[in-house]
MITI-24849 format. One record per residue (C-alpha): x, y, z; residue number from 1; residue in one letter. Coordinates in Angstrom, 1 decimal. Example, Ala and Ser with C-alpha at 12.3 -4.5 7.8 and 13.67 -1.06 7.14 Angstrom:
BEGIN
{romi {12.3, -4.5, 7.8}, 1, 'A'} {romi {13.7, -1.1, 7.1}, 2, 'S'} 
//
This chain:
BEGIN
{romi {-42.2, -62.7, 223.0}, 1, 'M'} {romi {-39.6, -63.4, 225.7}, 2, 'A'} {romi {-40.9, -64.1, 229.2}, 3, 'E'} {romi {-41.1, -61.1, 231.4}, 4, 'K'} {romi {-38.4, -60.9, 234.1}, 5, 'Y'} {romi {-39.3, -61.5, 237.8}, 6, 'K'} {romi {-39.3, -58.5, 240.1}, 7, 'K'} {romi {-36.2, -59.6, 241.9}, 8, 'Q'} {romi {-34.4, -60.0, 238.5}, 9, 'D'} {romi {-35.4, -56.5, 237.4}, 10, 'I'} {romi {-34.2, -55.1, 240.7}, 11, 'S'} {romi {-30.8, -56.8, 240.0}, 12, 'R'} {romi {-30.8, -55.6, 236.4}, 13, 'A'} {romi {-31.3, -52.0, 237.6}, 14, 'S'} {romi {-27.8, -52.0, 239.2}, 15, 'R'} {romi {-27.0, -50.4, 235.9}, 16, 'L'} {romi {-29.4, -48.9, 233.5}, 17, 'S'} {romi {-29.4, -46.7, 230.3}, 18, 'V'} {romi {-31.4, -43.6, 230.8}, 19, 'A'} {romi {-34.6, -42.9, 228.8}, 20, 'P'} {romi {-33.6, -40.2, 226.3}, 21, 'M'} {romi {-36.0, -38.6, 223.9}, 22, 'M'} {romi {-35.2, -39.2, 220.2}, 23, 'D'} {romi {-32.3, -41.5, 221.2}, 24, 'W'} {romi {-33.3, -44.6, 223.1}, 25, 'T'} {romi {-35.7, -46.0, 220.5}, 26, 'D'} {romi {-36.1, -49.7, 219.7}, 27, 'R'} {romi {-33.1, -49.7, 217.3}, 28, 'H'} {romi {-30.8, -48.1, 219.9}, 29, 'C'} {romi {-32.0, -50.6, 222.5}, 30, 'R'} {romi {-31.4, -53.5, 220.2}, 31, 'Y'} {romi {-27.8, -52.3, 219.8}, 32, 'L'} {romi {-27.3, -51.8, 223.5}, 33, 'H'} {romi {-28.7, -55.3, 224.3}, 34, 'R'} {romi {-26.0, -56.9, 222.0}, 35, 'L'} {romi {-23.4, -55.1, 224.1}, 36, 'L'} {romi {-24.9, -56.1, 227.5}, 37, 'S'} {romi {-27.3, -58.9, 228.4}, 38, 'R'} {romi {-27.8, -57.7, 231.9}, 39, 'E'} {romi {-28.3, -53.9, 231.9}, 40, 'T'} {romi {-31.8, -52.5, 232.3}, 41, 'L'} {romi {-32.9, -50.6, 229.2}, 42, 'L'} {romi {-35.6, -47.9, 229.0}, 43, 'F'} {romi {-37.8, -46.6, 226.3}, 44, 'T'} {romi {-38.0, -43.0, 225.4}, 45, 'E'} {romi {-40.8, -41.3, 227.4}, 46, 'M'} {romi {-44.2, -42.2, 226.0}, 47, 'V'} {romi {-47.1, -39.9, 227.0}, 48, 'T'} {romi {-50.2, -41.5, 228.5}, 49, 'A'} {romi {-52.5, -39.2, 226.5}, 50, 'P'} {romi {-50.9, -40.4, 223.3}, 51, 'A'} {romi {-51.6, -44.0, 224.2}, 52, 'L'} {romi {-55.0, -43.6, 225.8}, 53, 'V'} {romi {-56.6, -40.7, 224.0}, 54, 'R'} {romi {-54.6, -40.9, 220.8}, 55, 'G'} {romi {-54.6, -44.7, 220.4}, 56, 'G'} {romi {-50.9, -44.6, 219.5}, 57, 'A'} {romi {-50.2, -48.1, 220.7}, 58, 'V'} {romi {-47.5, -48.4, 217.9}, 59, 'H'} {romi {-45.3, -46.4, 220.3}, 60, 'L'} {romi {-45.1, -49.5, 222.5}, 61, 'L'} {romi {-43.4, -51.6, 219.9}, 62, 'G'} {romi {-40.1, -53.2, 220.8}, 63, 'Y'} {romi {-37.9, -56.2, 220.0}, 64, 'N'} {romi {-38.3, -59.3, 222.3}, 65, 'P'} {romi {-34.5, -59.4, 222.5}, 66, 'E'} {romi {-34.6, -56.2, 224.5}, 67, 'E'} {romi {-35.6, -57.7, 227.8}, 68, 'H'} {romi {-35.2, -56.6, 230.5}, 69, 'P'} {romi {-36.8, -53.4, 229.3}, 70, 'V'} {romi {-38.8, -50.7, 231.1}, 71, 'A'} {romi {-41.5, -48.4, 229.6}, 72, 'L'} {romi {-41.3, -44.8, 230.8}, 73, 'Q'} {romi {-44.6, -42.9, 230.9}, 74, 'L'} {romi {-45.4, -39.2, 231.1}, 75, 'G'} {romi {-48.6, -37.9, 232.4}, 76, 'G'} {romi {-50.4, -36.5, 235.4}, 77, 'S'} {romi {-53.9, -38.0, 235.3}, 78, 'D'} {romi {-54.0, -41.1, 237.6}, 79, 'P'} {romi {-56.6, -43.0, 235.7}, 80, 'Q'} {romi {-55.1, -42.2, 232.3}, 81, 'E'} {romi {-51.7, -43.3, 233.6}, 82, 'L'} {romi {-53.2, -46.5, 235.0}, 83, 'A'} {romi {-54.7, -47.3, 231.6}, 84, 'E'} {romi {-51.4, -46.5, 229.9}, 85, 'A'} {romi {-49.5, -48.7, 232.4}, 86, 'A'} {romi {-52.0, -51.5, 231.7}, 87, 'R'} {romi {-51.3, -51.2, 228.0}, 88, 'L'} {romi {-47.5, -51.3, 228.7}, 89, 'G'} {romi {-47.9, -54.4, 230.9}, 90, 'A'} {romi {-50.0, -56.2, 228.2}, 91, 'E'} {romi {-47.3, -55.4, 225.7}, 92, 'A'} {romi {-44.8, -57.3, 227.8}, 93, 'G'} {romi {-42.7, -54.6, 229.4}, 94, 'Y'} {romi {-40.9, -55.6, 232.6}, 95, 'D'} {romi {-41.3, -52.3, 234.4}, 96, 'Q'} {romi {-43.3, -49.1, 234.2}, 97, 'I'} {romi {-41.6, -45.8, 235.2}, 98, 'D'} {romi {-43.3, -42.4, 235.8}, 99, 'L'} {romi {-41.3, -39.4, 234.5}, 100, 'N'} {romi {-41.0, -36.7, 237.2}, 101, 'C'} {romi {-37.8, -35.3, 235.9}, 102, 'G'} {romi {-38.1, -34.0, 232.3}, 103, 'C'} {romi {-37.9, -30.1, 232.2}, 104, 'P'} {romi {-39.0, -29.4, 228.6}, 105, 'S'} {romi {-41.6, -26.8, 227.9}, 106, 'D'} {romi {-44.0, -29.2, 226.1}, 107, 'R'} {romi {-43.8, -31.5, 229.1}, 108, 'V'} {romi {-44.6, -28.7, 231.6}, 109, 'Q'} {romi {-47.6, -27.6, 229.5}, 110, 'S'} {romi {-49.0, -31.1, 229.9}, 111, 'G'} {romi {-48.5, -30.9, 233.6}, 112, 'T'} {romi {-46.0, -33.7, 233.8}, 113, 'F'} {romi {-42.3, -34.3, 234.0}, 114, 'G'} {romi {-40.2, -32.3, 236.5}, 115, 'A'} {romi {-43.1, -29.9, 237.3}, 116, 'V'} {romi {-44.7, -32.8, 239.2}, 117, 'L'} {romi {-42.0, -32.4, 241.9}, 118, 'M'} {romi {-44.3, -29.6, 243.1}, 119, 'K'} {romi {-47.2, -31.9, 243.5}, 120, 'S'} {romi {-46.1, -35.0, 245.5}, 121, 'P'} {romi {-49.7, -35.8, 246.5}, 122, 'D'} {romi {-50.7, -36.0, 242.8}, 123, 'L'} {romi {-47.6, -38.2, 242.1}, 124, 'V'} {romi {-48.6, -40.5, 244.9}, 125, 'A'} {romi {-52.1, -40.8, 243.4}, 126, 'D'} {romi {-50.7, -41.5, 240.0}, 127, 'C'} {romi {-48.3, -44.2, 241.3}, 128, 'V'} {romi {-51.0, -45.8, 243.4}, 129, 'A'} {romi {-53.4, -46.0, 240.4}, 130, 'A'} {romi {-50.6, -47.4, 238.2}, 131, 'M'} {romi {-49.7, -50.1, 240.8}, 132, 'R'} {romi {-53.3, -51.1, 241.1}, 133, 'E'} {romi {-53.6, -51.5, 237.4}, 134, 'A'} {romi {-50.5, -53.8, 236.8}, 135, 'V'} {romi {-48.7, -56.6, 238.5}, 136, 'D'} {romi {-45.2, -55.4, 237.4}, 137, 'I'} {romi {-42.9, -52.9, 239.2}, 138, 'E'} {romi {-43.9, -49.3, 239.0}, 139, 'V'} {romi {-41.0, -46.9, 239.6}, 140, 'T'} {romi {-40.4, -43.1, 239.6}, 141, 'V'} {romi {-37.6, -41.1, 238.1}, 142, 'K'} {romi {-37.3, -37.6, 239.6}, 143, 'C'} {romi {-35.1, -34.6, 240.2}, 144, 'R'} {romi {-33.7, -33.3, 243.5}, 145, 'L'} {romi {-36.3, -30.5, 243.1}, 146, 'G'} {romi {-37.4, -27.7, 240.9}, 147, 'V'} {romi {-37.0, -23.9, 240.8}, 148, 'D'} {romi {-36.8, -22.4, 244.3}, 149, 'E'} {romi {-37.5, -25.6, 246.2}, 150, 'Q'} {romi {-34.9, -26.5, 248.8}, 151, 'E'} {romi {-34.1, -30.2, 247.9}, 152, 'P'} {romi {-33.1, -31.1, 251.5}, 153, 'R'} {romi {-36.6, -30.3, 252.6}, 154, 'D'} {romi {-38.8, -31.2, 249.5}, 155, 'T'} {romi {-37.0, -34.3, 248.3}, 156, 'L'} {romi {-37.5, -36.3, 251.5}, 157, 'P'} {romi {-41.2, -35.3, 251.6}, 158, 'A'} {romi {-41.6, -36.3, 247.9}, 159, 'F'} {romi {-40.0, -39.7, 248.5}, 160, 'L'} {romi {-42.1, -40.2, 251.6}, 161, 'E'} {romi {-45.3, -39.7, 249.6}, 162, 'K'} {romi {-44.1, -42.0, 246.8}, 163, 'V'} {romi {-42.9, -44.8, 249.0}, 164, 'S'} {romi {-46.2, -44.7, 251.0}, 165, 'A'} {romi {-47.9, -46.0, 247.8}, 166, 'T'} {romi {-45.8, -49.2, 247.9}, 167, 'G'} {romi {-43.4, -48.0, 245.2}, 168, 'C'} {romi {-40.0, -49.6, 246.1}, 169, 'R'} {romi {-37.6, -48.2, 243.4}, 170, 'R'} {romi {-36.7, -44.6, 242.4}, 171, 'V'} {romi {-34.1, -43.1, 240.2}, 172, 'V'} {romi {-32.9, -39.7, 241.3}, 173, 'I'} {romi {-31.3, -37.3, 238.8}, 174, 'H'} {romi {-28.9, -35.6, 241.1}, 175, 'A'} {romi {-29.6, -32.1, 239.9}, 176, 'R'} {romi {-32.4, -29.6, 240.4}, 177, 'K'} {romi {-34.4, -28.5, 237.3}, 178, 'A'} {romi {-35.1, -24.9, 236.6}, 179, 'W'} {romi {-38.4, -24.7, 234.7}, 180, 'L'} {romi {-37.9, -21.1, 233.9}, 181, 'Q'} {romi {-34.7, -19.7, 232.5}, 182, 'G'} {romi {-32.9, -22.8, 231.5}, 183, 'L'} {romi {-33.4, -25.0, 228.4}, 184, 'S'} {romi {-33.8, -28.7, 228.6}, 185, 'P'} {romi {-30.2, -29.0, 227.4}, 186, 'K'} {romi {-28.9, -26.5, 230.0}, 187, 'E'} {romi {-30.9, -28.4, 232.7}, 188, 'N'} {romi {-28.7, -31.4, 232.0}, 189, 'R'} {romi {-25.5, -29.6, 232.6}, 190, 'D'} {romi {-25.8, -26.3, 234.5}, 191, 'I'} {romi {-27.6, -27.1, 237.8}, 192, 'P'} {romi {-24.8, -28.5, 240.1}, 193, 'P'} {romi {-24.8, -32.2, 240.9}, 194, 'L'} {romi {-25.4, -33.2, 244.5}, 195, 'D'} {romi {-24.5, -36.8, 245.0}, 196, 'Y'} {romi {-24.3, -36.4, 248.7}, 197, 'D'} {romi {-28.0, -35.7, 248.9}, 198, 'L'} {romi {-28.8, -38.9, 246.9}, 199, 'V'} {romi {-26.7, -40.9, 249.4}, 200, 'H'} {romi {-28.5, -39.2, 252.3}, 201, 'Q'} {romi {-31.9, -40.3, 250.7}, 202, 'M'} {romi {-30.7, -43.9, 250.5}, 203, 'K'} {romi {-29.8, -43.7, 254.2}, 204, 'A'} {romi {-33.1, -42.1, 255.1}, 205, 'A'} {romi {-35.1, -44.6, 253.0}, 206, 'F'} {romi {-33.2, -47.9, 253.4}, 207, 'P'} {romi {-36.2, -49.9, 252.1}, 208, 'H'} {romi {-36.1, -48.0, 248.8}, 209, 'L'} {romi {-34.0, -49.2, 245.9}, 210, 'H'} {romi {-32.2, -45.9, 245.0}, 211, 'V'} {romi {-30.5, -45.4, 241.7}, 212, 'S'} {romi {-28.5, -42.2, 240.9}, 213, 'L'} {romi {-28.6, -40.5, 237.5}, 214, 'N'} {romi {-26.6, -37.5, 236.2}, 215, 'G'} {romi {-23.0, -36.9, 235.3}, 216, 'G'} {romi {-21.8, -40.5, 235.4}, 217, 'V'} {romi {-19.2, -40.8, 232.6}, 218, 'E'} {romi {-17.5, -44.2, 233.2}, 219, 'T'} {romi {-18.1, -47.7, 234.5}, 220, 'L'} {romi {-15.5, -47.0, 237.2}, 221, 'A'} {romi {-17.6, -44.2, 238.5}, 222, 'E'} {romi {-20.7, -46.4, 238.5}, 223, 'A'} {romi {-18.7, -49.1, 240.4}, 224, 'E'} {romi {-17.6, -46.6, 243.0}, 225, 'A'} {romi {-21.2, -45.3, 243.5}, 226, 'L'} {romi {-22.5, -48.9, 244.0}, 227, 'L'} {romi {-19.6, -49.7, 246.4}, 228, 'A'} {romi {-20.6, -46.5, 248.4}, 229, 'A'} {romi {-24.0, -48.0, 249.1}, 230, 'G'} {romi {-26.3, -47.0, 246.2}, 231, 'L'} {romi {-28.5, -49.7, 244.7}, 232, 'D'} {romi {-28.2, -48.6, 241.1}, 233, 'G'} {romi {-26.6, -46.2, 238.6}, 234, 'V'} {romi {-28.3, -44.9, 235.5}, 235, 'M'} {romi {-26.0, -43.6, 232.7}, 236, 'I'} {romi {-27.4, -41.5, 229.8}, 237, 'G'} {romi {-25.4, -39.6, 227.2}, 238, 'R'} {romi {-22.1, -41.4, 227.9}, 239, 'A'} {romi {-23.7, -44.8, 227.2}, 240, 'A'} {romi {-25.2, -43.5, 224.0}, 241, 'Y'} {romi {-22.1, -41.7, 222.6}, 242, 'H'} {romi {-19.6, -44.4, 223.9}, 243, 'R'} {romi {-21.7, -47.6, 224.0}, 244, 'P'} {romi {-18.8, -50.0, 223.7}, 245, 'W'} {romi {-16.8, -48.3, 226.5}, 246, 'E'} {romi {-19.8, -48.2, 228.9}, 247, 'I'} {romi {-21.8, -51.3, 228.1}, 248, 'L'} {romi {-19.4, -53.9, 226.8}, 249, 'A'} {romi {-17.8, -54.4, 230.1}, 250, 'G'} {romi {-20.9, -53.9, 232.2}, 251, 'A'} {romi {-21.9, -57.6, 232.5}, 252, 'D'} {romi {-18.5, -58.6, 233.9}, 253, 'E'} {romi {-17.8, -55.6, 236.1}, 254, 'R'} {romi {-21.3, -54.8, 237.4}, 255, 'I'} {romi {-23.0, -58.2, 237.4}, 256, 'Y'} {romi {-20.1, -60.7, 237.5}, 257, 'G'} {romi {-21.2, -62.4, 234.3}, 258, 'R'} {romi {-19.1, -63.1, 231.2}, 259, 'A'} {romi {-19.1, -60.4, 228.6}, 260, 'A'} {romi {-21.2, -61.3, 225.5}, 261, 'P'} {romi {-18.7, -60.0, 222.9}, 262, 'V'} {romi {-15.1, -59.2, 222.6}, 263, 'S'} {romi {-14.8, -56.7, 219.8}, 264, 'D'} {romi {-17.0, -53.8, 218.6}, 265, 'P'} {romi {-16.7, -55.1, 215.0}, 266, 'E'} {romi {-18.6, -58.2, 216.1}, 267, 'D'} {romi {-21.4, -55.9, 217.2}, 268, 'I'} {romi {-21.4, -54.0, 214.0}, 269, 'A'} {romi {-21.7, -57.3, 212.0}, 270, 'R'} {romi {-24.3, -58.6, 214.4}, 271, 'A'} {romi {-26.5, -55.6, 213.5}, 272, 'M'} {romi {-26.5, -56.5, 209.8}, 273, 'L'} {romi {-29.3, -59.1, 210.0}, 274, 'P'} {romi {-31.3, -56.7, 212.1}, 275, 'Y'} {romi {-30.8, -54.0, 209.5}, 276, 'I'} {romi {-31.9, -56.2, 206.7}, 277, 'E'} {romi {-35.1, -57.0, 208.6}, 278, 'R'} {romi {-35.7, -53.4, 209.2}, 279, 'H'} {romi {-35.2, -52.5, 205.5}, 280, 'L'} {romi {-37.5, -55.4, 204.4}, 281, 'S'} {romi {-40.2, -53.9, 206.6}, 282, 'D'} {romi {-39.9, -50.6, 204.8}, 283, 'G'} {romi {-37.5, -48.8, 207.2}, 284, 'G'} {romi {-34.5, -46.7, 206.2}, 285, 'R'} {romi {-30.9, -47.5, 207.0}, 286, 'L'} {romi {-30.1, -44.3, 208.9}, 287, 'H'} {romi {-32.9, -45.0, 211.4}, 288, 'Q'} {romi {-30.6, -47.7, 212.8}, 289, 'V'} {romi {-27.1, -46.6, 212.0}, 290, 'T'} {romi {-27.5, -43.2, 213.6}, 291, 'R'} {romi {-27.3, -45.1, 216.9}, 292, 'H'} {romi {-24.1, -46.9, 215.9}, 293, 'M'} {romi {-22.0, -43.8, 215.2}, 294, 'L'} {romi {-20.2, -44.0, 218.6}, 295, 'G'} {romi {-19.5, -47.7, 218.5}, 296, 'L'} {romi {-15.8, -47.2, 217.8}, 297, 'F'} {romi {-15.4, -44.0, 219.8}, 298, 'A'} {romi {-11.7, -43.5, 220.7}, 299, 'G'} {romi {-10.4, -46.1, 218.3}, 300, 'R'} {romi {-8.4, -45.7, 215.2}, 301, 'P'} {romi {-10.6, -45.1, 212.2}, 302, 'G'} {romi {-13.6, -44.0, 214.3}, 303, 'A'} {romi {-13.9, -40.7, 212.4}, 304, 'R'} {romi {-14.0, -42.5, 209.0}, 305, 'G'} {romi {-16.6, -44.9, 210.4}, 306, 'W'} {romi {-18.8, -42.0, 211.5}, 307, 'R'} {romi {-18.3, -40.1, 208.2}, 308, 'R'} {romi {-19.3, -43.1, 206.0}, 309, 'V'} {romi {-22.4, -43.8, 208.0}, 310, 'L'} {romi {-23.4, -40.1, 208.3}, 311, 'S'} {romi {-22.9, -39.3, 204.6}, 312, 'E'} {romi {-24.2, -42.5, 203.0}, 313, 'Q'} {romi {-26.9, -44.0, 205.3}, 314, 'A'} {romi {-29.4, -41.3, 204.4}, 315, 'T'} {romi {-29.3, -42.0, 200.7}, 316, 'R'} {romi {-32.2, -43.6, 199.0}, 317, 'D'} {romi {-31.7, -47.4, 198.7}, 318, 'G'} {romi {-28.8, -47.4, 201.2}, 319, 'A'} {romi {-28.3, -50.9, 202.7}, 320, 'G'} {romi {-25.9, -53.1, 204.7}, 321, 'P'} {romi {-23.2, -52.4, 202.2}, 322, 'E'} {romi {-22.8, -48.9, 203.8}, 323, 'V'} {romi {-21.9, -50.6, 207.1}, 324, 'V'} {romi {-19.5, -52.8, 205.3}, 325, 'E'} {romi {-17.8, -49.8, 203.7}, 326, 'A'} {romi {-17.6, -48.1, 207.1}, 327, 'A'} {romi {-15.9, -51.2, 208.5}, 328, 'L'} {romi {-13.4, -51.1, 205.7}, 329, 'E'} {romi {-12.4, -47.6, 206.9}, 330, 'R'} {romi {-11.6, -49.0, 210.3}, 331, 'L'} {romi {-9.5, -51.8, 208.7}, 332, 'T'} {romi {-7.6, -49.2, 206.7}, 333, 'E'} {romi {-6.9, -47.1, 209.8}, 334, 'A'} {romi {-5.7, -50.2, 211.7}, 335, 'A'} 
//
């Protein structure tokens, strides 16, 4: 397993990160993203502390050593349970542990974690303090501006004050409120208005905090502008997933001042073939990997044919690397 990153290196890596997204940012997705960028901080899907501690589902902690730097996001609301889950994550080799205080889904609310925790800053502080006591790696918090009828300009500073008092030094703020009643999780990603100004104000009010902004960022140019305006980091979600080449392939050079690892998305597709073969030999199925590759050629000639071949053929029994080769041929034909 690769050596864990030092705290200062993780802080630098978090200048740009790919958001934790349920059902999307699994280990196969992260392997693909790491081929595109050596520097960007990657996140797991949210893993619940009860699943790890009570359910013994430690298989959820599996990842590829090549993914470093990689952060584990936890969901939960019991300080001791979260501390144990954090310890399991640290033992597994993760570089950072993040507490989810932003997910608005019904099943998360019923477990008293996610965005509903914005209403309980004292509990969040207890959770973060217990997690920090249990591990020697960075513990961070990802939150919303607020929830429901809260006035973010009042409640967000109070929330951050409680969190920072535990010794937590890095937060990611999704620059929207979450409405726990009346909006679906999907609607909560789009309908509540963005308030970037408030995030900038929080950075000014808490200069000792490393503040990253999440929500609505669609391009690397937007990320660069937010960093230049004084924020410490930018987290990109759906844009990085659906257009990974556009967002991640230029990140090392533009965000970190390092040489880009690859020069063409076809190189990435071919670099995935040995990984796919290993996955299949372990009993996996092709579409578990290729579903994350659909957007690799977004905006390029032949992208539709690439997606069609993968979508139609990767789910078939016995499908293997030859499906990816066939999809690449569609791109060659279009060119």
